[in-house]
C-alpha positions in Angstrom: 8.0 -27.7 -33.8 9.3 -24.1 -34.2 5.8 -22.7 -34.3 4.9 -24.6 -31.1 8.0 -23.1 -29.3 7.0 -19.7 -30.6 3.4 -20.2 -29.3 4.7 -21.4 -25.9 6.9 -18.3 -25.7 4.0 -16.0 -26.4 1.8 -17.7 -23.9 4.5 -17.6 -21.2 4.9 -13.9 -21.8 1.2 -13.3 -21.5 1.0 -15.2 -18.3 3.9 -13.2 -16.8 2.3 -9.9 -17.8 -1.1 -10.9 -16.4 0.4 -12.0 -13.1 2.5 -9.0 -12.6 0.9 -5.7 -11.5 2.7 -3.6 -14.1 -0.4 -1.9 -15.5 -3.3 -0.4 -13.6 -6.2 1.8 -14.4 -5.3 5.5 -13.9 -6.9 7.1 -10.9 -7.8 3.8 -9.2 -6.2 1.8 -6.4 -3.1 0.3 -7.9 -2.9 -3.5 -7.9 -0.2 -3.8 -5.3 0.8 -6.8 -3.3 2.9 -7.0 -0.1 4.3 -9.7 2.1 3.0 -9.4 5.7 5.0 -10.3 8.8 3.2 -13.7 9.2 4.3 -14.6 5.6 0.9 -14.0 4.1 0.8 -12.3 0.7 -1.7 -9.4 0.9 -3.1 -7.9 -2.4 -5.0 -4.7 -3.1 -8.1 -6.8 -3.8 -7.9 -8.2 -0.3 -8.9 -4.8 1.1 -12.5 -4.8 2.5 -15.1 -3.6 0.0 -17.1 -0.5 0.7 -14.5 1.4 2.8 -12.3 4.3 1.8 -8.7 3.3 1.3 -5.5 5.0 2.6 -2.2 3.8 1.2 0.9 5.0 3.1 4.3 4.3 1.6 6.8 4.5 4.3 10.2 3.3 5.6 10.3 1.8 9.1 13.6 3.6 9.8 12.4 7.0 8.6 11.9 9.6 11.4 9.1 11.4 9.6 7.3 8.0 9.1 7.5 7.2 12.8 6.0 10.6 13.6 3.2 9.9 11.1 2.6 6.5 12.5 2.4 7.9 16.1 -0.1 10.5 14.8 -2.1 7.7 13.0 -2.3 5.8 16.2 -3.5 8.9 18.1 -6.1 9.4 15.4 -7.1 5.7 15.2 -10.8 6.5 15.7 -10.8 9.0 12.8 -9.3 6.3 10.5 -11.3 3.4 11.8 -13.8 3.6 8.9 -11.0 3.3 6.3 -8.7 0.5 5.3 -5.1 1.6 5.8 -2.4 -0.2 3.9 1.1 0.7 5.0 3.7 -0.5 2.5 7.5 -0.4 2.6 10.2 -1.9 0.4 12.4 -3.0 3.3 12.6 -6.7 4.2 9.8 -8.3 6.2 12.0 -8.4 9.4 11.7 -4.6 9.5 8.0 -4.8 9.1 7.7 -7.3 12.0 9.7 -5.0 14.3 7.7 -1.9 13.1 4.4 -3.6 13.9 5.6 -4.8 17.3 7.1 -1.4 18.2 3.9 0.5 17.3 1.4 -2.2 18.4 -0.2 -2.0 15.0 -1.6 -5.6 15.3 -4.3 -4.0 17.6 -5.8 -2.2 14.7 -7.8 -4.5 12.5 -8.1 -2.0 9.7 -4.3 -1.4 9.3 -2.4 -3.8 7.0 1.4 -3.5 7.0 3.8 -5.3 4.7 6.6 -5.0 2.2 6.5 -5.0 -1.5 10.1 -6.1 -1.5 12.3 -5.5 -4.5 9.4 -5.2 -6.9 9.2 -1.4 -6.0 5.8 -1.3 -7.9 4.2 1.3 -5.6 7.4 3.3 -5.2 7.4 3.6 -9.0 3.7 4.0 -9.3 3.7 7.1 -7.0 7.1 8.3 -8.2 8.4 8.3 -4.6 11.6 10.1 -3.8 10.9 10.9 -0.1 8.9 9.2 2.7 6.1 9.1 3.6 3.6 9.3 0.8 -0.1 9.0 1.5 -2.8 8.3 -1.1 -6.5 8.5 -0.3 -9.2 6.6 -2.4 -12.9 6.5 -2.1 -14.8 3.3 -1.2 -15.1 2.7 -5.0 -11.3 2.9 -5.4 -11.2 6.3 -7.0 -8.3 8.5 -6.2 -9.0 11.5 -4.1 -5.6 12.9 -3.5 -1.9 12.1 -3.0 0.2 13.8 -0.3 3.9 13.8 -0.4 4.7 15.5 2.9 4.8 14.1 6.4 2.5 16.6 8.1 -0.5 15.8 5.9 -2.4 13.3 8.2 -4.8 16.0 9.5 -5.7 16.9 5.9 -6.2 13.2 5.0 -8.5 12.9 8.0 -10.5 16.0 6.9 -10.9 14.5 3.4 -11.8 11.1 4.8 -14.7 12.7 6.8 -16.1 14.0 3.5 -16.3 10.6 1.9 
């Protein structure tokens, strides 16, 4: 009976580790997940295949993040060939208001959600200040990470090269 309990504990631990995105391949798109405003869980593997990926970690109440979002909307055509995942840690209510305020639901390539209290991406990118932008190739290979708000034009230039 003791061995059966021990085996069950080991199996339960393995299931937890395999279902939690704690580990990822370095230099690849991290295995994040976020809750979208409609209640849908969106995972990194849900991003369309064969398109460059832009991950933006932001806060809906951050002034620099709002400037970046306005710039992203102005440059929507430049980013239309990429999948853009905008992720925050704030509750989904903030996400819903942010999407509505910026009319992000009109852009089918922009996915917005919250990672909630998991803070996986926040830790993955070692984020101390918002926004942070990561660009990946269509194969999921890291191109570069930007940790300043005025970097969208540089991201766009790098995206053109992919």
